[in-house]
C-alpha positions as CSV (number, residue, x, y, z in Angstrom):
1,M,26.3,36.3,-50.7
2,R,25.3,34.4,-47.8
3,F,23.9,31.0,-47.8
4,S,21.6,30.0,-45.0
5,V,22.1,26.3,-43.9
6,P,18.8,24.5,-43.7
7,G,18.1,23.2,-40.0
8,P,17.6,19.4,-39.4
9,R,14.4,18.0,-41.0
10,S,11.9,16.4,-38.8
11,L,12.1,12.8,-38.2
12,A,9.0,12.3,-40.6
13,G,10.7,14.2,-43.3
14,Q,13.9,12.3,-43.0
15,L,12.1,9.1,-43.3
16,F,10.0,10.4,-46.2
17,A,13.2,11.2,-48.1
18,M,15.0,8.1,-47.3
19,Q,12.2,5.8,-48.5
20,A,11.6,7.9,-51.7
21,V,15.4,7.4,-52.4
22,L,15.4,3.8,-51.5
23,I,12.2,3.3,-54.0
24,A,14.1,5.2,-56.6
25,V,17.2,3.3,-56.3
26,V,15.3,-0.3,-56.4
27,V,13.4,0.7,-59.5
28,A,16.5,2.2,-61.2
29,G,18.4,-0.9,-60.6
30,Y,15.6,-3.2,-61.6
31,A,15.3,-1.2,-64.9
32,L,18.8,-1.6,-65.7
33,F,18.8,-5.2,-64.7
34,S,15.7,-5.5,-66.8
35,Y,17.3,-3.8,-69.9
36,V,20.5,-5.9,-70.1
37,S,18.2,-9.0,-69.4
38,D,15.9,-8.1,-72.0
39,R,18.2,-7.4,-74.6
40,S,20.1,-10.4,-74.3
41,Q,17.0,-12.4,-74.5
42,A,16.0,-10.6,-77.4
43,E,19.2,-11.1,-79.0
44,E,18.9,-15.0,-78.3
45,A,15.3,-14.8,-79.6
46,A,16.3,-13.1,-82.9
47,R,18.9,-15.8,-83.7
48,R,16.5,-18.6,-83.1
49,Q,13.7,-16.8,-85.2
50,A,16.6,-16.2,-88.1
51,R,17.7,-19.8,-87.7
52,A,14.0,-21.1,-88.0
53,V,13.2,-18.9,-91.0
54,A,16.6,-19.7,-92.6
55,R,16.2,-23.6,-92.3
56,S,12.5,-23.2,-93.6
57,V,13.5,-21.5,-96.7
58,A,16.5,-24.0,-97.3
59,D,14.4,-27.0,-96.9
60,S,11.5,-25.8,-99.2
61,P,11.7,-27.9,-102.6
62,S,10.3,-24.9,-104.6
63,V,13.8,-23.3,-103.5
64,L,15.7,-26.3,-104.2
65,A,13.8,-26.5,-107.8
66,A,14.5,-22.8,-108.5
67,S,18.2,-23.0,-107.6
68,R,18.4,-25.3,-110.6
69,A,16.8,-22.8,-113.3
70,A,18.6,-20.6,-115.7
71,D,17.3,-17.4,-114.0
72,P,16.8,-18.3,-109.8
73,S,16.1,-14.7,-109.0
74,A,13.0,-14.5,-111.1
75,E,11.4,-17.2,-109.2
76,L,13.1,-16.7,-105.7
77,Q,13.1,-12.9,-105.2
78,P,9.2,-12.6,-104.8
79,Y,8.9,-15.6,-102.5
80,A,11.8,-14.3,-100.3
81,L,10.0,-11.2,-100.0
82,K,6.7,-12.9,-99.1
83,V,8.5,-15.0,-96.4
84,M,10.0,-11.7,-95.1
85,R,6.6,-10.2,-94.7
86,D,5.1,-13.4,-93.2
87,T,8.2,-14.1,-90.6
88,E,8.9,-10.3,-89.8
89,V,12.6,-10.8,-90.4
90,D,14.5,-7.9,-91.9
91,F,16.1,-9.8,-94.9
92,I,16.2,-13.1,-96.4
93,T,19.2,-13.6,-99.0
94,I,19.3,-16.7,-101.4
95,M,22.8,-17.3,-102.9
96,D,24.8,-19.7,-104.7
97,P,27.7,-21.3,-103.3
98,R,30.0,-18.6,-104.2
99,G,28.0,-16.0,-102.5
100,I,26.3,-14.6,-105.2
101,R,23.0,-13.1,-104.3
102,W,19.6,-14.3,-106.1
103,T,17.4,-12.3,-103.8
104,H,18.0,-9.3,-101.5
105,P,15.4,-6.6,-99.9
106,D,17.2,-4.2,-102.2
107,P,16.8,-5.3,-105.8
108,D,20.2,-3.5,-106.8
109,Q,22.0,-5.9,-104.5
110,I,21.0,-8.8,-106.4
111,G,24.0,-10.4,-108.3
112,Q,26.3,-8.7,-105.7
113,T,28.6,-10.8,-103.4
114,F,27.1,-11.7,-100.0
115,Q,28.7,-9.9,-97.4
116,G,29.2,-12.4,-94.4
117,H,30.8,-15.6,-93.5
118,T,29.8,-18.7,-95.4
119,E,32.7,-21.4,-94.5
120,K,30.8,-23.3,-92.0
121,A,27.6,-23.4,-94.2
122,L,29.6,-24.6,-97.3
123,R,30.5,-27.7,-95.0
124,G,26.7,-28.3,-94.5
125,E,26.5,-26.5,-91.1
126,T,23.9,-24.1,-89.8
127,F,25.3,-21.2,-87.7
128,T,24.4,-17.5,-86.6
129,E,26.5,-14.7,-86.1
130,T,26.4,-10.7,-85.6
131,Y,27.8,-8.9,-88.7
132,T,27.5,-5.7,-90.5
133,G,26.3,-6.0,-94.0
134,T,24.6,-3.7,-96.5
135,L,21.7,-2.8,-93.9
136,G,23.9,-2.5,-91.1
137,P,24.6,-4.8,-88.1
138,S,22.4,-7.9,-87.7
139,V,22.0,-11.1,-86.3
140,R,21.8,-13.6,-89.0
141,A,21.8,-17.4,-89.5
142,V,23.4,-19.0,-92.5
143,T,22.3,-22.3,-93.7
144,P,23.0,-24.5,-96.7
145,I,20.5,-26.0,-99.5
146,Q,21.2,-29.3,-100.1
147,D,20.7,-31.6,-103.1
148,G,21.5,-35.1,-101.4
149,P,25.1,-34.2,-100.1
150,R,26.0,-31.7,-102.6
151,V,25.5,-28.0,-101.4
152,V,23.8,-26.0,-104.4
153,G,23.0,-22.8,-102.6
154,L,22.8,-20.7,-99.3
155,V,20.1,-19.1,-97.5
156,S,21.0,-16.1,-94.9
157,A,17.7,-14.8,-92.8
158,G,18.4,-12.0,-90.3
159,I,17.1,-9.3,-87.8
160,R,19.0,-5.7,-87.9
161,V,20.4,-4.8,-84.4
162,D,18.3,-1.5,-84.5
163,E,15.2,-3.5,-84.5
164,I,16.3,-5.7,-81.7
165,T,17.2,-2.4,-79.9
166,Q,13.8,-0.8,-80.6
167,R,11.8,-3.8,-79.1
168,V,13.9,-3.8,-76.0
169,Q,13.4,0.2,-75.8
170,D,9.6,-0.3,-76.1
171,Q,9.7,-3.0,-73.3
172,L,12.0,-0.9,-71.2
173,T,9.7,2.3,-71.8
174,A,6.6,0.3,-70.6
175,L,8.6,-0.7,-67.6
176,L,9.9,2.6,-66.7
177,G,6.1,3.7,-66.9
178,V,5.1,1.1,-64.5
179,A,8.1,1.9,-62.2
180,A,7.2,5.6,-62.3
181,G,3.6,4.6,-61.3
182,A,5.0,2.4,-58.6
183,L,7.3,5.1,-57.3
184,V,4.4,7.9,-57.4
185,L,2.4,5.3,-55.3
186,G,5.0,4.6,-52.8
187,A,5.9,8.2,-52.3
188,V,2.3,8.9,-52.0
189,G,1.8,6.2,-49.2
190,T,4.8,7.3,-47.7
191,Y,3.8,10.9,-47.3
192,V,0.6,9.9,-46.0
193,I,2.1,7.7,-43.3
194,N,5.0,10.1,-42.3
195,A,2.5,12.8,-42.2
196,R,0.6,11.0,-39.3
197,L,4.1,10.2,-37.8
198,R,4.8,13.9,-38.1
199,R,1.5,14.5,-36.2
200,H,2.6,12.0,-33.3
201,T,5.9,13.6,-33.1
202,H,4.6,17.0,-33.2
203,G,7.0,17.8,-35.9
204,M,10.3,16.9,-33.9
205,N,13.3,15.6,-35.4
206,A,15.3,12.7,-34.0
207,A,17.6,15.1,-32.1
208,E,14.9,16.9,-30.6
209,L,13.1,13.6,-29.6
210,S,16.2,12.3,-28.0
211,R,16.8,15.7,-26.1
212,M,13.1,15.6,-24.9
213,H,13.5,11.9,-23.6
214,D,17.0,13.0,-21.9
215,Y,15.0,15.8,-20.2
216,H,12.1,13.5,-19.5
217,Q,14.2,10.8,-17.9
218,A,16.2,13.6,-15.8
219,A,12.8,15.2,-14.3
220,L,11.2,12.0,-13.7
221,H,13.9,10.7,-11.3
222,A,14.9,14.0,-9.9
223,V,11.3,14.8,-8.3
224,R,10.7,13.5,-4.9
225,E,6.9,13.1,-5.2
226,G,6.1,9.9,-6.8
227,L,4.7,9.5,-10.6
228,L,2.8,6.4,-11.6
229,M,1.7,5.9,-15.2
230,L,-0.8,3.1,-15.9
231,D,-1.8,1.8,-19.6
232,G,-5.4,0.9,-20.6
233,Q,-5.0,-2.5,-18.8
234,Y,-4.1,-1.0,-15.5
235,R,-0.6,-2.5,-16.0
236,V,2.4,-0.3,-14.8
237,A,3.8,1.6,-17.8
238,L,6.1,4.0,-16.1
239,I,7.1,4.5,-12.6
240,N,9.8,6.9,-10.8
241,D,12.2,6.5,-7.9
242,G,9.9,8.5,-5.7
243,G,6.9,6.3,-6.6
244,R,8.6,2.9,-5.9
245,V,9.8,4.5,-2.4
246,L,6.5,5.6,-1.4
247,L,4.6,2.6,-2.5
248,G,7.3,0.3,-1.1
249,V,7.8,-1.6,-4.3
250,A,11.2,-3.0,-5.5
251,G,12.5,-4.9,-8.6
252,D,10.9,-4.4,-12.2
253,V,7.6,-3.9,-11.7
254,V,6.8,-2.3,-15.3
255,G,4.2,-4.2,-17.1
256,R,2.6,-5.8,-13.8
257,S,-0.8,-5.1,-12.8
258,V,-1.6,-2.7,-10.1
259,A,-3.5,-5.6,-8.2
260,E,-0.1,-7.7,-8.1
261,L,1.9,-5.0,-6.1
262,G,0.7,-5.8,-2.9
263,L,-0.7,-2.5,-2.0
264,P,-3.6,-2.0,0.6
265,A,-7.0,-2.8,-0.5
266,P,-8.4,0.7,-0.6
267,L,-5.2,2.3,-2.3
268,T,-5.3,-0.5,-5.1
269,G,-9.1,0.4,-5.6
270,A,-8.3,4.2,-6.0
271,L,-5.5,3.3,-8.5
272,L,-8.0,1.1,-10.4
273,A,-11.1,3.6,-10.2
274,S,-12.2,4.8,-13.6
275,E,-13.1,8.3,-12.0
276,P,-10.4,11.0,-11.0
277,R,-9.3,11.4,-7.6
278,V,-8.4,14.3,-6.0
279,D,-6.2,15.0,-2.8
280,E,-7.4,11.7,-1.7
281,V,-5.7,10.3,1.4
282,H,-4.4,6.8,1.6
283,L,-2.2,4.7,4.1
284,T,0.5,2.1,3.4
285,A,2.3,-0.1,5.5
286,S,4.5,3.0,6.8
287,R,3.4,6.2,5.1
288,V,0.3,8.5,4.6
289,L,-0.2,9.4,1.0
290,V,-2.2,12.0,-0.9
291,I,-2.9,10.5,-4.5
292,N,-4.4,12.4,-7.4
293,T,-5.2,10.4,-10.5
294,S,-6.1,11.6,-14.1
295,Q,-7.3,9.9,-17.2
296,V,-5.4,9.9,-20.5
297,S,-8.1,9.4,-23.3
298,G,-8.5,10.3,-26.8
299,G,-11.6,8.7,-27.9
300,E,-10.8,5.6,-25.8
301,R,-9.1,5.0,-22.4
302,R,-5.3,5.0,-22.9
303,G,-4.2,4.8,-19.4
304,T,-4.2,6.8,-15.9
305,V,-1.5,9.3,-14.5
306,I,-1.3,9.0,-10.7
307,T,0.9,11.5,-8.6
308,L,1.7,10.4,-4.9
309,R,2.6,12.9,-2.1
310,D,4.0,11.7,1.0
311,V,2.4,13.6,4.1
312,T,3.3,11.2,6.9
313,E,5.2,14.2,8.7
314,L,2.4,16.6,7.9
315,Q,-0.1,14.4,9.2
316,S,1.7,13.9,12.3
317,L,2.4,17.6,12.5
318,M,-1.4,18.1,12.2
319,G,-2.0,15.7,15.0
320,E,0.2,17.4,17.2
321,L,-1.3,20.8,16.1
322,D,-4.9,19.7,16.7
323,S,-3.5,18.4,20.4
324,E,-2.1,21.9,20.9
325,R,-4.9,23.6,19.7
326,G,-7.1,21.4,22.1
327,F,-4.6,22.4,24.9
328,T,-5.1,26.0,24.0
329,Q,-8.7,25.8,24.1
330,A,-8.7,23.9,27.6
331,L,-6.5,26.4,29.1
332,R,-8.5,29.0,27.7
333,S,-11.4,27.5,29.4
334,Q,-9.8,26.8,32.5
335,A,-8.7,30.4,32.7
336,H,-12.3,31.4,32.3
337,E,-13.3,29.4,35.1
338,A,-10.2,30.5,36.9
339,A,-11.6,33.9,36.6
340,N,-14.8,33.0,37.8
341,R,-13.5,31.4,40.8
342,L,-11.3,34.3,41.4
343,H,-14.3,36.7,41.1
344,T,-16.0,34.5,43.6
345,V,-13.0,34.4,46.2
346,V,-12.9,38.3,45.9
347,S,-16.5,38.8,46.4
348,L,-16.5,36.6,49.4
349,I,-13.5,38.7,50.9
350,E,-15.4,42.0,50.1
351,L,-18.8,40.4,52.0
352,G,-16.2,39.8,55.3
353,R,-16.5,36.1,54.6
354,A,-12.7,35.6,54.6
355,E,-12.6,32.1,56.1
356,E,-15.2,30.8,53.2
357,A,-13.3,32.4,50.7
358,V,-10.1,30.5,52.0
359,E,-12.0,27.3,52.1
360,F,-13.5,27.7,48.7
361,A,-9.8,28.6,47.1
362,T,-8.4,25.6,48.9
363,A,-10.8,23.0,47.9
364,E,-10.4,24.3,43.9
365,L,-6.5,23.9,44.3
366,E,-6.8,20.3,45.9
367,L,-9.3,19.4,43.3
368,A,-6.7,20.3,40.4
369,Q,-3.9,19.2,42.2
370,A,-5.6,15.5,42.7
371,L,-6.2,15.2,39.1
372,T,-2.3,16.2,38.3
373,D,-1.2,13.9,41.1
374,Q,-3.6,11.1,39.8
375,V,-2.3,11.3,36.2
376,V,1.5,11.7,37.0
377,A,1.5,9.1,39.8
378,A,-0.1,6.5,37.2
379,V,1.9,7.8,34.1
380,S,5.2,9.7,34.9
381,E,6.5,9.6,31.3
382,P,6.1,13.1,30.4
383,V,4.7,13.3,27.2
384,L,1.9,10.7,27.8
385,A,1.2,12.7,31.1
386,A,0.9,16.1,29.2
387,L,-1.3,14.4,26.7
388,L,-3.5,12.9,29.2
389,L,-3.9,16.1,31.3
390,G,-4.9,18.1,28.0
391,K,-7.1,15.5,26.8
392,T,-9.0,15.4,30.5
393,A,-9.6,19.1,30.2
394,Q,-10.8,18.6,26.6
395,A,-13.2,15.7,27.6
396,N,-14.5,17.8,30.6
397,E,-15.4,20.6,28.0
398,R,-17.4,18.1,26.1
399,G,-19.1,16.5,29.3
400,V,-17.1,13.3,29.3
401,E,-15.1,12.2,32.1
402,L,-11.5,11.0,31.5
403,M,-10.1,8.5,33.9
404,V,-6.9,7.0,34.1
405,S,-7.3,3.2,35.5
406,E,-5.7,2.2,38.9
407,D,-3.4,-0.3,37.1
408,S,-1.8,2.2,34.9
409,S,2.1,2.3,35.7
410,L,4.3,3.8,33.4
411,D,7.7,5.3,34.9
412,D,9.7,8.1,32.9
413,G,12.7,6.8,30.8
414,L,11.2,3.4,30.4
415,L,10.5,3.8,26.7
416,P,13.2,3.2,24.3
417,E,14.4,5.4,21.5
418,T,13.0,3.3,19.0
419,L,9.3,4.4,20.3
420,P,9.2,8.0,19.3
421,A,6.9,10.3,21.5
422,R,5.3,11.4,18.4
423,D,4.1,8.0,17.7
424,L,2.6,7.5,21.4
425,V,0.9,10.9,20.9
426,T,-0.6,9.6,17.5
427,I,-1.9,6.3,18.9
428,L,-3.1,7.6,22.4
429,G,-4.4,10.6,21.0
430,N,-6.5,9.4,18.4
431,L,-8.0,6.4,20.4
432,I,-8.9,9.0,23.1
433,D,-10.5,11.4,20.5
434,N,-12.5,8.4,18.9
435,A,-13.6,7.3,22.5
436,V,-14.8,10.7,23.2
437,D,-16.6,11.1,20.4
438,A,-18.2,7.8,20.9
439,A,-19.1,8.4,24.9
440,Q,-20.3,12.2,24.5
441,G,-24.2,12.2,25.2
442,S,-24.4,8.9,26.8
443,V,-25.5,8.2,30.2
444,R,-22.6,9.1,32.7
445,A,-20.2,9.5,29.8
446,R,-16.7,8.3,30.8
447,V,-13.3,7.4,29.1
448,T,-11.0,5.2,30.8
449,V,-7.4,5.0,29.6
450,A,-4.8,2.2,31.0
451,A,-1.1,2.4,30.0
452,Y,1.3,0.0,31.4
453,T,4.2,-2.6,30.9
454,M,4.1,-6.3,30.8
455,I,6.0,-9.3,29.7
456,S,4.4,-11.7,27.3
457,D,6.2,-14.9,26.4
458,G,9.4,-13.3,27.5
459,I,9.1,-10.1,25.3
460,P,8.4,-7.0,27.1
461,E,5.4,-4.9,25.9
462,L,3.7,-1.3,26.2
463,V,-0.1,-1.5,26.7
464,L,-2.1,1.1,26.0
465,R,-6.1,0.5,26.5
466,V,-8.9,3.2,25.8
467,S,-12.7,2.1,26.7
468,D,-15.6,4.3,26.6
469,T,-19.3,4.2,27.5
470,G,-20.7,4.8,24.0
471,P,-22.5,2.4,21.8
472,G,-19.7,0.2,20.9
473,V,-18.5,-1.2,17.8
474,N,-20.7,-3.8,15.8
475,P,-18.7,-7.1,15.6
476,E,-19.4,-7.2,11.7
477,H,-17.5,-4.0,11.8
478,A,-14.5,-5.1,14.0
479,E,-12.2,-5.2,11.0
480,A,-13.5,-2.3,9.0
481,V,-13.2,0.4,11.7
482,F,-9.7,0.4,11.0
483,Q,-10.0,1.0,7.3
484,R,-9.2,4.4,5.7
485,G,-12.7,6.6,5.5
486,F,-14.6,4.3,7.5
487,S,-16.9,6.1,10.1
488,T,-20.3,5.7,11.6
489,K,-20.6,9.6,12.0
490,P,-21.1,12.1,9.5
491,A,-17.8,13.7,8.0
492,G,-16.6,17.1,9.6
493,P,-14.6,19.6,7.8
494,G,-11.5,17.7,7.8
495,G,-13.0,14.2,7.1
496,R,-13.3,11.3,9.3
497,G,-12.3,7.4,9.3
498,L,-8.4,8.4,9.2
499,G,-7.6,8.3,13.2
500,L,-8.0,4.4,13.7
501,A,-6.1,3.7,10.6
502,L,-3.4,5.7,11.6
503,V,-3.4,4.1,14.9
504,R,-3.3,0.7,12.9
505,Q,-0.5,1.8,10.7
506,T,1.6,3.3,13.6
507,S,1.1,-0.1,15.4
508,Q,2.3,-2.2,12.8
509,R,5.1,-0.2,12.0
510,H,6.5,-1.0,15.5
511,E,5.5,-4.5,14.9
512,G,2.5,-4.4,17.5
513,S,-1.1,-5.0,17.4
514,L,-4.5,-3.1,17.6
515,T,-7.6,-4.9,18.8
516,V,-11.1,-3.9,19.6
517,A,-13.2,-5.5,21.9
518,E,-16.7,-4.9,24.0
519,A,-15.9,-3.0,27.2
520,D,-17.1,-3.9,30.7
521,G,-20.5,-2.3,31.0
522,G,-20.9,-1.8,27.3
523,G,-19.2,0.5,24.8
524,A,-15.9,-0.4,23.0
525,E,-12.3,-1.1,24.3
526,F,-9.5,-0.5,22.3
527,E,-6.1,-2.2,23.1
528,V,-2.7,-1.5,21.4
529,R,0.4,-3.6,22.4
530,L,3.8,-2.5,21.3
531,P,7.1,-4.5,21.8
532,L,9.6,-2.9,23.6
533,R,13.2,-3.2,22.5
534,E,16.2,-1.1,23.5
535,P,20.1,-1.8,23.3
536,G,20.5,-2.7,27.2
537,T,18.3,-5.5,28.1
538,T,18.2,-8.2,30.7
539,A,19.2,-11.9,30.4
540,G,15.7,-12.7,29.3
541,G,15.5,-9.8,26.8
542,V,13.7,-7.4,29.2
543,P,14.6,-3.9,29.8
544,S,15.7,-3.1,33.2
545,G,12.9,-0.8,33.9
546,V,10.3,-3.2,33.0
547,A,11.6,-5.8,35.0
548,A,11.9,-3.7,38.1
549,A,8.4,-2.3,37.7
550,R,6.7,-5.8,36.9
551,G,7.1,-9.3,37.9
552,A,7.3,-11.7,35.2
553,G,4.1,-12.0,33.2
554,G,2.1,-9.9,35.5
555,D,0.5,-6.5,35.5
556,A,1.5,-3.8,37.8
C-alpha cells in the first residue's frame, strides 16, 4: 500500500494551522491553570465556611443549654439538620467531649464515636482538616463548646470533597464553554484573514514565494533595459541596474520622489504624468531614451511601471542613414541632370556644333569642380567636407543655396580623437537641416555654414556656425527651441522637435555650448563651440595644428 506525502501547504494554510494550534494551547493552559487555582480556592472557601458554621453552632446558647440536658440528641438533632440546610454544609456533628455523637445526618450514626481528630478542640482550639469519615473525604472544622473555661462538647461542620470537586467542575465546564467559543471565534477570524492573504499570495507557500523573489531579483538585474517602479506618491519603489545607468542616478534612490532625481524637466514630466506614454523619446545629459509608462491600479492609483530603452546609438545611426539617404537622392538628382546635360552635348555634336558642345560641357565641369574646390579648400576635414557637399546638393534640390563662409578653415587631422566624426555629423547635419527648413520658401533662400578653430581664454575651440534667411527665432523661444518636442512646424511622419535637442545634448556631452541669435539680414544663427583636447598640446594647452592655423585669439 502506497502512502502519498502531502506537499507543502500554502503560506496562508500554514499561518492558519499555527494560529489555531496556538489558540488551542493557550486555552488549554488557561483551563488547566484555572482548574488548579479554582480547586485550591474552593477548598479554602470550604474551610472558611465550615469554620464559620462550626463556631456559630458552638457559640449558640441553645446548644450550650441542650448539652446539659438528659437527652441532648432530642433537642440538637433537629437544630443541626436545620442549620445544615440553611448553611449548605454536608454535615454538622455535635458531640460530647469523648466524641460520642449527639447529632449526625445519618440518624443511625448518633451515639457512635466521631471519626476524626479532637485533641486540639479539647484544648480549646478551633482547627480544620481533610479527613475521611462516614460520609467519605471531607473538609471539616472542629471547635469546642465551652461553659466558661470548661469544654462541655464539640462541634464539627464539614463539606464533602466530592461536593467541592463538583463545584469546580461546574466552573470548569463554563470556562471550557467560553474557551471553546473563543477558539471558534479566533479560528473563524484567522480563516477570514488568511483567506484574504491567500488571495494576495495567489495560494503560494513560503518556499514558492522565496523562489519567485529570487527569480524576480535575477531577472530584474539581468536585463539591460531600464525598469522603474513608482508608488502612488510618485516615489521610487524599485529601480534595476539598467535604470540607474540610463537615468544616470547613483546611491540609494528608493523612497525618493522622481522630482528629486535631477532629471531633465520633460523627462520628469513624462514620469509624473497620469496618462500612459508609449514609445516617447526623451533626452538626458548623454542619452536618448524611449520610455513607456503604464499605470498600476485596482480601483485606486497604486503606482506606475516605467520601461526605459537606450536608443542613443540607434538615433545616431538613423541620423547617418538620413544623411546617406539624402546623399543618394542628391546623386540620383545629379545623375538625372547629368543625363540631361549629356543628351544636350550629344545633340549639339549631332547638329555639327562640336565647339558649342565642348564649351557647354566644360562650363558644367568647371561649375561642379568650383563647388567641390570651395568646400574642400575651406574644410579639408573629410567627414565634414563630405557632409557639406551632400547637404549642398540636398539644399539645391529644395531651392536653397548652401554656402561655406570665407572665414571657414578646418584642416584634416586637426580634430582630436575625443571628438568623433559621428558627433560632428549629428551637430552640423541637424543644424543645416533645421536651417534649410527655415530658409525654404524665403526670398533668395540661403544657408551659410562656417567651420573654424580659434583660441578663447587660452583654450582651443571648434566653432560651427549655421545661419539662414528664414523668419528667425522669437526671443521668447530662445531657450525652448532646444527642448525636445518644440517646433514651429507641423509634425511629420517621424515627428519634430528632436534635432536641436540632440545638438544641445551632444554639445553638452563634449562640454561645449550652443547659442542662437539673429543673423545679419534676418533669420537665425546657431553657433556651437566645442573645446578641443588631445594628448599632444603646446605649452599654452593649444593643439599644434590649431596654433599653426590660427593666431592667438584670432580667427582664420
